[in-house]
N, C-alpha and C positions, 0 to 999 in steps of 0.2 A: 455578158453575155451581149451580142453584138447585131440589129435588125437592117433589111431596106424593107421599109413599107411604102404599100402606094395604096392612095385605095379612090372614098369620096367623103367632098362635104357637103353640108349647106352655113347658108348662110345668108340670110335674112335680111334687109335695110340698107342697101348696098348703099346709101349716098348719106346714111346717119351718124356721127360721128362717135359714138359706139356701137362697136360688132361684138358679136356672138353664134358660136356656128357648133355646127356640131360635124364629128369625121367619124368615120371607119374604114380601114386598113387592113392589109391583109398581105405576111410573105415572107420570104425567110428566113429562119432566126439558127444563131448561129452561141453554144454555148458549152461550158464550161466545164468542171465540178473539180477540185483534192479535196481529199475525204485524209483522215489519220492514217486510213487502214487503203494505202496502196490500191488495195486489188479493185477497191467500187468509182478507181477514177476514173474520169471518163468525159470525152469530148462528144459534143451533136449537133448533129441538122434536125433542124423540127423545120415545121412550119405555122408561125401566131398570129396572130388578130390582133387589136388595139381598137378602141374606144377610144374618142377624147372628148368636152367641152370645148370651147377657149370663148375667154375674153378678151376683146384690144380696144381700142382706137387708132378712126380712121385718118389716115392724113394723108388723102388725096391715095396715089398707086400704090402705099406703102402700109400695114397695117400691124403694129406690132402689137404681139398680144401673148395671154399668160393661159396654160391649159393644164388639164386636170384629165388624167383618162386611168387603161386599169390593160394590163397587156397577160394573155392568155395566149401557152400553147397547146395546138394544132389536137396533140395527141399526147397524153398522162398514159406512160407504162410505169406503171407503181414498182417494176425491174428494173429500174434508170431512176437512183436515189437522185441524182443532180437535178432531175427534175422538177425537183420539189418547191425547188430555190430558183427558176426561174420566172419572167413575168409580176404580175400587178401592180401594184396604183406608181404608174408614172404621173412629174410635173413638167414642169420648165417652162422656159419659152420660144413664144415663136415666133416669126413673120413672114407676112403673107405679101403678093406682091402679085398687079398686074399691070 
């Protein structure tokens, strides 16, 4: 699956060394699924929403952090079996700058 998300975030205590924050994002979500029964293969465009919590250290203009979040497609159409494998828990590293 591939997505391009945009949204809003909250990061309190701007001048503290330890940073934390919350983000809510939405955007297009492109996914594909291949099954052993080729009649069920699919490629779809859907919308997605994602929420994240992130924690990091402030180094002036740059703040590297780790995040954990959850992504969910806008529409869950049960006729398309691939949609049940889209989204879920996400984690990684991000870098914020000012």
